[in-house]
C-alpha positions in Angstrom: -15.3 24.1 284.6 -16.2 24.3 288.3 -17.5 21.0 289.7 -21.1 21.0 291.0 -21.0 18.4 293.7 -24.0 17.4 295.7 -23.5 15.6 299.0 -26.2 13.5 300.9 -26.6 14.4 304.5 -24.1 12.2 306.6 -25.7 9.2 307.8 -25.7 8.3 311.5 -25.4 4.5 311.0 -25.7 3.7 314.7 -29.1 5.2 314.8 -30.5 4.2 311.3 -32.0 0.9 312.1 -33.2 2.1 315.4 -35.3 4.6 313.5 -36.2 2.0 310.8 -37.7 -0.4 313.3 -39.5 2.2 315.3 -42.8 4.1 314.9 -40.9 7.1 313.6 -40.7 5.6 310.1 -44.5 5.9 309.5 -44.8 6.2 305.7 -47.5 8.4 304.2 -50.3 6.4 303.1 -50.3 5.6 299.5 -52.8 3.4 297.6 -51.9 2.5 294.0 -54.4 1.4 291.3 -56.3 -1.8 291.9 -55.1 -5.0 290.3 -56.9 -8.3 290.2 -59.4 -10.6 288.4 -62.1 -8.1 288.4 -62.0 -4.6 286.7 -62.5 -1.5 289.0 -62.0 2.1 288.9 -59.4 3.8 291.1 -61.7 5.9 293.2 -61.9 4.1 296.6 -63.3 6.8 298.6 -66.6 5.2 299.3 -65.1 1.8 300.1 -65.5 0.5 303.6 -62.0 -0.2 305.0 -63.1 -2.9 307.6 -59.4 -3.6 308.9 -55.9 -3.1 307.7 -56.1 -5.8 305.2 -59.4 -5.5 303.4 -62.1 -3.0 302.2 -65.5 -3.5 300.6 -66.6 -1.4 297.6 -70.1 -0.2 297.0 -70.2 -2.6 294.0 -69.6 -5.4 296.4 -66.0 -6.1 295.4 -63.5 -7.1 298.1 -60.2 -5.4 298.0 -57.3 -7.0 299.9 -54.5 -4.7 300.9 -51.0 -6.1 300.3 -47.8 -4.5 301.7 -45.5 -7.4 300.5 -43.8 -6.8 297.1 -44.8 -8.8 294.1 -41.7 -9.7 292.3 -43.1 -12.6 290.3 -43.7 -15.1 293.2 -47.4 -14.6 293.3 -47.6 -13.5 296.7 -50.4 -11.2 296.0 -52.6 -13.9 294.8 -51.6 -16.3 297.6 -52.2 -13.8 300.4 -55.5 -12.7 298.8 -56.5 -16.4 298.6 -56.0 -16.8 302.5 -58.0 -13.9 303.4 -60.9 -14.6 300.9 -61.1 -18.1 302.3 -61.9 -17.0 305.9 -64.0 -14.0 304.7 -66.3 -16.0 302.3 -65.8 -13.7 299.3 -66.6 -14.3 295.9 -63.1 -15.1 294.3 -64.1 -13.5 290.9 -64.9 -10.2 292.7 -61.8 -10.3 295.0 -58.7 -8.4 294.0 -55.6 -6.9 295.7 -54.3 -3.4 296.1 -50.6 -2.6 296.7 -50.1 -0.6 299.9 -46.9 1.0 301.3 -48.9 2.3 304.4 -46.7 1.5 307.3 -49.1 0.0 309.8 -48.0 -2.3 312.5 -50.1 -5.1 310.9 -48.0 -5.0 307.9 -44.6 -5.4 309.6 -42.6 -8.7 309.3 -41.9 -9.1 313.1 -39.1 -11.7 312.6 -37.0 -9.4 310.1 -34.7 -7.0 311.4 -36.5 -6.1 314.4 -40.0 -5.7 312.5 -40.0 -3.8 309.3 -41.9 -4.0 306.0 -39.7 -6.3 304.0 -40.3 -9.0 301.4 -37.5 -11.5 301.7 -36.3 -14.8 303.2 -39.3 -16.5 301.7 -41.2 -15.4 304.9 -44.3 -13.7 303.5 -46.7 -16.7 303.7 -45.3 -17.9 306.8 -45.5 -14.6 308.4 -48.9 -13.5 307.0 -50.9 -16.8 307.0 -52.5 -16.3 310.4 -53.0 -12.6 310.2 -54.7 -12.8 306.9 -56.9 -15.5 308.2 -57.7 -13.5 311.2 -58.5 -10.5 309.3 -60.8 -12.3 307.1 -62.5 -14.2 310.0 -62.9 -10.8 311.9 -64.5 -9.2 309.0 -66.8 -12.2 308.6 -67.9 -12.0 312.2 -68.6 -8.4 312.0 -70.6 -8.7 308.8 -72.6 -11.5 310.4 -73.2 -9.4 313.5 -74.4 -6.5 311.4 -76.9 -8.9 309.6 -78.0 -10.3 312.8 -78.5 -6.9 314.4 -80.5 -5.7 311.4 -82.7 -8.7 311.3 -82.9 -9.6 315.0 -81.9 -13.1 314.2 -79.1 -15.0 316.1 -75.7 -14.9 314.7 -75.3 -18.5 314.8 -78.0 -18.9 312.0 -75.8 -17.0 309.4 -72.8 -17.8 307.1 -70.8 -16.1 304.5 -70.4 -17.3 300.9 -69.8 -15.6 297.4 -69.6 -12.1 299.2 -72.9 -12.5 300.9 -74.2 -13.0 304.4 -76.7 -15.8 304.2 -79.4 -16.8 306.6 -79.1 -20.6 306.3 -82.7 -21.6 307.5 -84.4 -19.3 304.9 -81.7 -18.6 302.3 -82.2 -14.9 302.7 -79.0 -12.9 301.9 -77.4 -9.6 302.0 -74.3 -8.4 300.1 -71.2 -7.5 302.0 -71.7 -4.0 300.5 -75.2 -3.6 301.9 -73.9 -4.6 305.5 -70.3 -3.0 305.3 -71.0 0.4 307.0 -73.0 -1.3 309.8 -70.2 -4.0 310.1 -67.7 -1.3 310.8 -69.6 -0.2 313.9 -69.5 -3.7 315.5 -66.8 -4.6 318.0 -63.7 -6.1 316.5 -63.4 -9.7 317.8 -60.1 -10.3 319.3 -60.0 -14.1 318.4 -62.3 -14.7 315.7 -63.1 -18.4 315.1 -61.2 -19.7 312.1 -62.3 -22.3 309.7 -61.3 -25.9 310.1 -59.0 -27.0 307.3 -61.8 -29.4 306.1 -63.9 -26.4 305.4 -61.3 -24.8 303.0 -62.6 -24.2 299.4 -60.0 -21.8 298.3 -56.9 -22.6 300.1 -55.3 -25.5 298.6 -56.8 -24.7 295.1 -54.7 -23.8 292.0 -56.1 -20.5 291.1 -54.6 -18.2 288.2 -52.5 -15.3 289.4 -54.6 -12.3 290.0 -52.1 -10.0 288.2 -52.1 -12.2 285.0 -54.5 -10.1 282.9 -52.5 -6.8 283.7 -49.2 -8.4 282.9 -50.6 -10.0 279.6 -52.2 -6.8 278.2 -49.2 -4.6 279.3 -51.1 -2.4 281.8 -49.0 -3.7 284.8 -46.7 -0.8 286.0 -43.2 -1.6 286.9 -40.7 0.8 288.6 -39.2 1.7 285.3 -42.6 2.5 283.8 -43.8 5.3 286.0 -44.2 8.7 284.4 -44.6 11.8 286.4 -45.8 15.1 284.8 -42.9 17.2 283.9 -40.4 14.4 284.7 -36.8 14.5 283.5 -34.6 11.6 283.0 -31.0 10.8 284.3 -28.3 8.5 283.2 -25.4 7.9 285.6 -21.9 6.5 285.2 -20.0 5.2 288.4 -16.5 4.6 289.5 -14.3 1.7 290.5 -16.4 -0.6 292.9 -19.2 1.6 292.5 -18.1 3.8 295.5 -15.5 6.3 294.1 -16.1 10.0 294.1 -15.4 12.5 291.3 -12.2 14.4 291.3 -12.9 16.4 288.2 -15.0 16.3 285.0 -15.4 18.2 281.7 -19.0 18.3 280.4 -18.5 21.0 277.7 -19.6 18.8 274.8 -22.6 17.3 276.9 -24.0 20.7 278.0 -24.6 21.7 274.5 -26.3 18.6 273.2 -30.2 18.6 272.7 -32.4 18.3 275.8 -29.6 18.2 278.3 -30.6 20.2 281.5 -27.7 19.4 283.9 -24.4 17.6 284.3 -24.0 16.8 288.0 -21.5 14.9 290.1 -23.3 12.6 292.5 -21.7 10.9 295.4 -20.3 8.0 293.5 -20.5 9.1 289.8 -21.5 11.5 287.2 -25.1 12.1 286.1 -26.7 13.8 283.0 -30.3 15.1 283.5 -32.1 15.5 280.1 -35.6 15.7 278.7 -35.4 12.3 277.5 -33.4 9.2 278.6 -31.6 8.6 275.3 -30.7 12.2 275.2 -29.0 11.7 278.8 -27.3 8.5 277.7 -25.7 9.8 274.6 -24.8 13.2 276.5 -23.2 11.0 279.2 -20.9 9.3 276.7 -19.2 12.6 276.0 -18.4 13.5 279.6 -14.8 13.1 280.7 -14.3 12.0 284.3 -11.6 11.6 286.7 -12.3 9.5 289.9 -10.6 9.8 293.2 -8.6 6.7 294.2 -10.5 4.4 296.7 -9.1 1.7 298.7 -8.9 -1.6 296.8 -9.7 0.2 293.6 -7.5 -2.4 291.7 -9.5 -5.3 293.3 -9.6 -8.6 291.2 -11.2 -11.8 291.6 -7.6 -13.5 292.1 -7.4 -11.2 295.1 -10.6 -12.5 296.5 -9.9 -16.2 296.0 -6.4 -15.7 297.8 -8.2 -14.0 300.8 -10.9 -16.7 300.9 -8.4 -19.5 300.8 -6.4 -17.8 303.6 -9.5 -17.4 305.6 -9.9 -21.3 305.7 -6.8 -21.5 307.8 -7.5 -18.4 309.9 -9.3 -18.1 313.3 -13.0 -17.8 312.9 -16.2 -17.4 314.6 -17.8 -20.7 316.1 -21.3 -21.0 314.7 -24.5 -22.1 316.3 -25.6 -25.8 316.3 -22.2 -27.4 317.3 -22.6 -30.5 319.6 -20.0 -33.2 320.9 -16.4 -33.1 320.1 -16.0 -33.1 316.3 -12.2 -32.7 316.5 -11.7 -35.7 318.8 -14.1 -37.9 316.9 -12.5 -37.1 313.6 -9.3 -38.2 315.0 -10.6 -41.6 315.9 -12.8 -42.1 312.9 -12.2 -45.1 310.5 -12.2 -42.8 307.5 -12.3 -39.2 307.0 -13.3 -37.5 303.7 -12.5 -34.0 303.3 -12.7 -31.6 300.4 -12.7 -27.8 299.6 -15.6 -26.2 297.6 -15.7 -22.9 295.9 -18.4 -20.5 294.5 -17.8 -17.2 292.8 -19.5 -13.9 293.1 -22.8 -13.8 291.1 -24.9 -11.0 290.0 -28.7 -10.7 290.3 -29.3 -10.2 286.6 -32.8 -8.8 287.0 -34.5 -8.1 283.6 -35.6 -4.8 284.9 -32.5 -2.7 285.8 -32.5 -0.6 289.0 -34.6 2.6 288.7 -36.0 5.2 291.0 -38.1 8.4 290.2 -38.0 11.1 292.9 -39.8 14.4 293.3 -38.5 16.6 296.2 -40.6 19.6 297.2 -39.0 21.2 300.3 -39.0 18.6 303.1 -41.5 16.5 301.2 -40.4 13.7 299.0 -42.3 11.1 296.6 -40.5 8.1 295.4 -41.7 5.7 292.6 -39.7 2.5 292.3 -39.7 -1.3 292.9 -38.6 -2.0 296.4 -38.6 -5.1 298.7 -38.6 -2.9 301.7 -40.3 0.4 301.9 -39.0 0.7 305.4 -35.4 0.5 304.5 -35.7 2.6 301.4 -37.7 5.4 303.1 -34.9 5.3 305.8 -32.3 5.9 303.1 -34.2 8.7 301.6 -34.8 10.4 304.8 -31.0 10.2 305.6 -30.4 11.9 302.3 -32.7 14.9 303.0 -32.1 15.1 306.7 -35.8 14.9 307.4 -38.1 12.7 309.4 -38.9 9.5 307.5 -42.7 10.4 307.6 -41.9 13.1 305.0 -41.1 10.2 302.5 -44.0 8.9 300.5 -43.2 5.7 298.6 -45.1 4.2 295.7 -44.2 0.5 295.1 -44.6 -1.1 291.8 -44.3 -4.4 290.2 -40.7 -5.8 289.8 -39.0 -7.2 286.9 -37.1 -9.7 289.0 -35.7 -9.2 292.4 -33.9 -12.2 294.1 -32.7 -10.0 296.9 -31.7 -7.1 294.7 -34.7 -4.6 295.2 -33.6 -2.3 297.9 -30.4 -0.2 298.2 -29.2 3.5 299.0 -27.4 4.7 295.8 -30.2 4.9 293.2 -32.5 6.5 295.8 -29.8 9.0 296.8 -29.2 9.9 293.1 -32.8 10.4 292.2 -33.3 12.7 295.3 -30.2 14.8 294.7 -30.9 15.2 291.0 -34.6 16.1 291.6 -33.3 18.9 294.0 -30.8 20.2 291.4 -33.4 20.2 288.7 -36.1 21.3 290.8 -38.3 18.7 289.0 -39.3 15.1 289.1 -36.3 13.0 288.0 -36.2 9.3 287.0 -32.8 7.6 287.4 -32.3 4.6 285.3 -29.1 2.6 285.5 -27.9 1.0 282.1 -27.3 -2.7 282.3 -23.6 -2.0 282.8 -24.2 0.3 285.7 -26.8 -2.1 287.1 -24.1 -5.0 287.2 -21.4 -2.7 288.5 -23.6 -1.4 291.4 -25.2 -4.7 292.2 -25.2 -6.1 295.6 -23.6 -9.4 294.6 -23.9 -12.8 296.0 -20.8 -13.4 298.1 -18.0 -15.5 296.7 -17.2 -18.4 299.1 -14.9 -21.2 299.9 -15.9 -24.1 302.1 -13.7 -26.9 303.6 -15.5 -29.8 305.1 -14.3 -33.0 306.8 -16.7 -36.0 307.4 -15.6 -38.7 309.8 -17.0 -42.2 309.2 -17.1 -45.2 311.5 -16.3 -48.7 310.5 -19.7 -49.4 309.0 -19.5 -46.2 306.8 -21.9 -44.0 308.7 -21.0 -40.3 309.6 -20.1 -39.8 313.0 -18.4 -36.4 312.8 -18.6 -33.3 310.6 -16.3 -30.2 310.6 -16.8 -27.2 308.2 -15.2 -23.9 307.7 -16.8 -21.2 305.5 -14.9 -18.2 304.3 -17.3 -15.6 302.8 -18.7 -12.1 303.2 -21.8 -11.7 305.4 -24.3 -9.2 303.8 -25.2 -7.8 307.4 -21.6 -6.6 307.9 -21.2 -5.5 304.2 -24.6 -4.0 303.7 -26.4 -3.4 307.0 -23.6 -2.6 309.5 -26.2 -1.3 312.1 -27.9 -4.5 312.3 -24.6 -6.3 312.4 -23.7 -4.2 315.4 -26.6 -5.8 317.2 -26.0 -9.5 316.3 -22.2 -9.8 315.6 -20.3 -11.8 315.2 -23.3 -13.7 313.8 -23.9 -13.1 310.1 -25.8 -14.7 307.4 -23.0 -17.3 306.2 -23.0 -18.7 309.7 -26.7 -19.6 309.9 -27.5 -23.2 309.4 -24.0 -24.4 308.6 -24.5 -27.6 310.6 -28.0 -28.6 309.6 -28.8 -31.9 308.3 -31.0 -34.8 308.7 -28.0 -37.4 309.0 -28.0 -38.0 312.7 -24.3 -36.8 313.0 -23.4 -36.8 316.7 -20.3 -34.6 316.6 -20.2 -31.4 314.5 -18.8 -28.1 314.5 -18.4 -25.1 312.2 -16.4 -22.0 311.8 -17.2 -18.8 309.8 -14.4 -16.7 308.7 -15.5 -13.2 307.6 -14.1 -11.6 304.5 -15.1 -8.0 304.0 -15.5 -7.8 300.2 -14.6 -4.6 298.4 -17.5 -5.1 296.0 -20.9 -4.6 297.8 -22.5 -7.9 298.8 -26.3 -8.4 299.4 -29.0 -11.0 299.8 -29.3 -13.5 297.0 -31.9 -16.2 296.3 -31.1 -19.0 298.7 -28.8 -16.9 300.7 -26.5 -19.0 303.2 -28.0 -22.3 302.1 -26.4 -22.0 298.8 -22.9 -22.4 300.4 -23.7 -24.4 303.4 -25.5 -27.2 301.6 -22.8 -27.9 299.1 -20.2 -29.4 301.3 -22.5 -31.6 303.4 -24.4 -33.0 300.5 -21.4 -33.5 298.4 -19.4 -35.3 301.2 -22.4 -37.5 302.1 -22.3 -38.5 298.4 -18.6 -39.1 298.5 -19.0 -41.3 301.6 -21.4 -43.5 299.8 -19.3 -44.0 296.9 -16.3 -44.5 299.0 -18.0 -47.6 300.6 -19.6 -48.8 297.4 -23.1 -47.9 298.5 -25.9 -46.3 296.5 -26.1 -42.6 297.3 -29.9 -42.6 297.7 -30.0 -45.8 299.6 -27.2 -44.4 301.9 -29.1 -41.2 302.7 -32.2 -43.2 303.4 -30.2 -45.4 305.8 -29.4 -42.4 307.8 -32.5 -40.4 307.8 -35.3 -41.1 310.3 -37.6 -38.2 309.7 -40.7 -39.7 307.9 -41.5 -36.4 305.9 -37.9 -36.3 304.7 -37.8 -39.9 303.8 -41.1 -39.6 301.8 -39.7 -36.7 299.7 -36.6 -38.8 298.8 -38.5 -41.9 298.0 -40.9 -40.0 295.7 -38.1 -38.4 293.9 -36.5 -41.8 293.3 -39.8 -43.1 292.0 -40.2 -40.1 289.5 -36.6 -40.4 288.2 -36.8 -44.2 287.9 -33.8 -44.5 290.4 -33.1 -48.3 291.2 -30.3 -48.8 293.7 -27.2 -50.0 292.1 -28.7 -50.3 288.6 -29.4 -47.3 286.7 -27.7 -44.4 288.4 -24.6 -43.8 286.4 -26.1 -40.7 285.0 -27.9 -39.5 288.2 -27.0 -37.4 291.2 -29.2 -36.6 294.2 -29.1 -33.9 296.9 -31.4 -33.2 299.7 -32.4 -30.3 302.0 -34.4 -29.9 305.2 -34.5 -26.4 306.3 -36.8 -25.5 309.3 -36.5 -21.8 308.7 -38.3 -22.5 305.5 -40.4 -25.4 306.9 -39.2 -27.3 303.8 -37.9 -30.6 302.7 -36.6 -30.8 299.1 -35.0 -33.6 297.0 -33.5 -32.9 293.6 -32.1 -35.5 291.3 -30.2 -34.6 288.3 -30.2 -36.8 285.3 -27.4 -36.5 282.6 -27.1 -37.7 279.1 -23.8 -38.0 277.2 -23.5 -36.3 273.9 -20.3 -35.9 271.8 -18.2 -36.6 274.9 -20.0 -34.1 276.9 -22.5 -34.3 279.7 -25.9 -32.8 278.9 -28.5 -32.2 281.7 -31.6 -33.8 280.6 -33.9 -33.5 283.5 -34.3 -32.1 287.0 -36.5 -34.1 289.3 -37.8 -32.2 292.3 -39.9 -33.3 295.2 -40.9 -30.7 297.9 -42.8 -30.8 301.3 -43.3 -27.5 302.6 -46.5 -28.0 304.8 -49.9 -26.7 303.8 -50.0 -25.5 300.3 -52.1 -22.3 299.7 -52.0 -22.5 295.8 -50.4 -25.6 294.2 -50.1 -23.9 290.8 -48.1 -21.0 292.3 -46.0 -23.4 294.5 -45.0 -25.5 291.5 -44.1 -22.4 289.4 -41.9 -21.1 292.4 -40.1 -24.4 292.5 -39.6 -24.4 288.8 -38.1 -21.0 288.8 -35.8 -21.9 291.8 -34.7 -24.9 290.0 -33.7 -23.0 286.8 -32.1 -20.2 288.9 -30.1 -22.7 290.8 -29.1 -24.6 287.6 -28.1 -21.4 285.9 -25.4 -20.5 288.6 -24.4 -24.1 289.1 -23.7 -24.6 285.5 -22.4 -21.3 284.1 -22.9 -18.0 286.1 -19.8 -16.3 287.4 -18.9 -12.6 287.9 -15.3 -11.8 288.0 -13.6 -8.4 288.7 -10.3 -6.8 287.2 -9.0 -3.4 288.4 -12.2 -2.6 290.4 -14.7 -3.2 287.6 -16.7 -6.3 286.7 -15.3 -8.2 283.6 -19.1 -8.9 282.6 -21.1 -5.8 282.1 -24.0 -7.0 280.3 -25.9 -10.1 279.3 -23.6 -10.8 276.4 -20.9 -11.3 278.9 -22.6 -12.6 282.0 -23.4 -16.0 281.1 -27.0 -17.0 282.2 -29.1 -20.0 281.3 -31.0 -19.6 278.0 -34.1 -21.3 277.1 -32.4 -23.6 274.5 -30.2 -25.0 277.3 -32.8 -25.4 279.9 -33.5 -29.0 281.1 -36.8 -30.7 281.5 -38.2 -30.2 284.8 -40.4 -32.7 286.8 -41.8 -31.2 289.8 -44.1 -32.6 292.5 -45.4 -31.4 295.7 -46.1 -33.6 298.9 -48.7 -31.7 301.0 -48.7 -32.2 304.8 -50.9 -31.0 307.6 -48.1 -28.6 308.9 -48.2 -24.9 308.8 -47.4 -23.5 305.4 -43.7 -23.1 304.5 -41.7 -21.6 301.7 -41.4 -22.4 297.9 -39.7 -19.4 296.3 -36.1 -20.2 297.3 -36.1 -23.8 298.5 -35.2 -25.4 295.3 -32.3 -23.2 294.3 -29.7 -24.5 296.7 -30.2 -28.2 296.1 -29.3 -28.1 292.4 -25.5 -27.5 292.7 -24.6 -30.4 294.9 -27.1 -32.8 292.9 -25.4 -31.6 289.8 -21.9 -32.1 291.1 -22.9 -35.6 292.4 -24.4 -36.5 288.9 -21.1 -35.5 287.3 -19.2 -37.9 289.6 -21.6 -40.7 288.9 -21.1 -40.1 284.9 -17.4 -39.4 284.9 -15.8 -40.7 288.1 -14.4 -37.2 288.6 -15.3 -34.8 291.5 -15.8 -31.2 290.5 -15.8 -29.0 293.4 -15.6 -25.3 292.0 -18.8 -23.6 290.7 -19.9 -23.0 287.9 -19.1 -26.4 286.9 -19.0 -25.8 283.1 -16.3 -23.1 283.4 -14.1 -25.1 285.6 -13.3 -28.5 284.1 -16.5 -30.4 284.0 -17.5 -31.8 280.6 -20.8 -29.9 280.3 
């Protein structure tokens, strides 16, 4: 049969991010149904939109507008809590509303030149002050309205429980009664903020606002959305997820029940049908030939050889170097060096990638789960060759993200298939396709050298990292701005150990499989060598690893985190640590200090991970319950890949295509978690990713303490460790 081949408009890569960061990417305003602790109807026409972040309904409910994505981290609760604190709203009548409105107030200014993006654990840090200011400004405007109405000085009013209260008399007006007059008041440029001693919501453990909807099943994820007259599509892709179709035969499929179309899309073959299972079964009968692509026979062995070669090649000097590391290593009393290795890993989100598109002329509506409406609207606009303002995005809850929830291909396919079918089309990738088309965590090799003086103190550190930077691999336009800097090079030389001479080199490897962001990002491979070598240095000199770290660290907050972790785990220097290992991280980008201690137990000549102890200081804590849950999730995520997760390739396809083959942590293998947070007076930092990178070096150090052997290739359980 004749091939029906749909092609996306050629993408001008050089101009894409320029458009993505500018005013031209204004999205149509889309307000999704409200979620929160109080029920509400969906009609908000009569609500008073006081500013970008909040509205007051006629029923005196406060609605907080959230542009950040909710992917399980609880950001919709935390940000709402911040605003409600300053506003003085009744928490039981405060809820959030998703918004993909592209206003300047919603941009993350430090991410890719300023876009709407949920990532890098930056949401609370970025929006802590704007949310406070929005709440404080609305409070001032409501008080000004009450003062004007009553002819009483503003200084005599306060707000509490969604009411403006005249303190001398106790007279009160609801926010709803004053909202229309409040909107006529001047917007204060620098509204006074509460002192921290006045906080009654910030710092309190409040249940998640989305808890009820998730428990009763009404929460809507990207895969759930149904559009009237919608069709369903299943897609099969070629090697490396980027091969195009040379020919196909669909004679069997076109005669099957419900099948509407069989279409070649840019990197695969799609069946559009009345129902998803009809599309899946019909797709199984389609015979496909793919065009050859460069590196179509790619294998993990190829990658390992390339990464190893990179360690001896010229590289890029990374930021943070100081002194003369090479010279000091030459004169050091001892030099400890080792090579560490990490494989590619899949995100493994429970909800596979989906996108529903409805194209009508130049207008396009998308329903999906995305971490960046800005990027995804740009992808869609380039497919259609239209202005990004023609793209209307409806963002939903996410069944896991970890850096996965943005990308070009699923959006491209849904749009092209909607055009072909002249109807709304939902594309759902099967688990096998979701893994094949993933934006994997990079594989990496790291070689580190640690020079010690005659007292065993580290005086020089040199490290090489061979890996794929996801900017170069996934965001080449941004990479053009910042190259040769890329994600693996950031923070390579960070530590609290007072090393006077240090240098690092990053050796780029352009991976044939796509590489993208992954929970913990560069810290995963940059923390492993330094924390492992510090541990090796301690054992080399017969010193307790925890006490050795304490002898080197002068930062009091860092010392407090390590000391508390030792107390929780019962660590006693030189006595009870033959089954324990420790690792520590201080990351200023996350404003976080984290110590993790892994405790092992021997069972039948194998080491069983019994307990993970974690202590974290990330400054002011908005919601201790959510912070602890994020740390616990990060610990288990890090433990899963350190213990057993590994994605390998043969002939251009992953060897692990479903959860039966991709070995992730199960509940019956999960260790006990002991987590504690030390709060400080600093600005709030991150919790979502900070625990993940610390687990692997702590586990490696525990294995050495228990067995006397160093295991340097992750995942440990698959590469020699008795786990």
